[in-house]
N, C-alpha and C positions, 0 to 999 in steps of 0.2 A: 748297259743295254736295255735298261728299263724293266728288268724282271721284278715283278712284285714280290715282296717278302711273304705275303699271304695271298692265296688265290681261292676265290669261292668256286663252287662247282661249275658255274657257267663259264668263268674265265678258264678253268682247267680244260673244259671241252673245246674252247676256242684255240687252245694251244696247238691243236691238230693242223691248223692252217699254216703253221710255221714251215712245215715241209713243202707246202705249195709255193710259198714265197721264196724259199731257198732255191727252187728250180727255175723260177721265172725272173724276168727283169721287170720289176714293178716300181714305179715312182709314187711314193706316198707323201702327201702334204697333210699334216695334222694341224688343224687350226684350233688353237686353245684360247679361250677367253678368260680374262681375270678382271672382275669388276671391283677388285680391291681386297677380297677376302680369300684369295687363292681358289676361287671357283668362278664359273661363268654364270652363277646364280642358280644353277641346277646340278652341274657335275663338278666334283672336285678335280683340280688340276692334276693331282697325283694319279687319279684314275684315268684321266685323259691321256696322260703321258705313258701309261702302261701299254698303250698300243704299240710302242716301239718294239717291245719284246716279241710281239706277235708277228710283225711284218718286216723287221730288219734282218739283214744277213744275206748271204749268197750274193746274187747280182742285184738285189733290190736296193733302193735308196729310200731313206726316211728323212724328212725335214719337218721342223716345227715352226709355225708362225704364231707368235703370241700377240694377242690384241688386248690392250689394257684400257680400263676406264668404263664409263657408263654404257658405252656402245658395244662392250664386249659381252653383253648378255647372251645366253645360249640361243635364244630365239632370234637374235639379230646377227649372229655370226655368218649365216649364209647370205646375208644381204650386203656384206662388205665387198667393196670393189678392190680386188687385189692386183 
């Protein structure tokens, strides 16, 4: 389910949203970039994938779209045509 082994204080605070997602039907698409080093050049993929724990469950759905290569840079991900 994506639950991190270690949670910093900010992430621990964000776990409060899990209750909201359990009650609602929300579709989440997590776009992950990998420029070749398991990061999008700014954010580690392991951190990006920890979103699943916060938003999945209940009636919500969670999906990952992984983009690889030089165009998978953090700043370019929002410009991809999906």
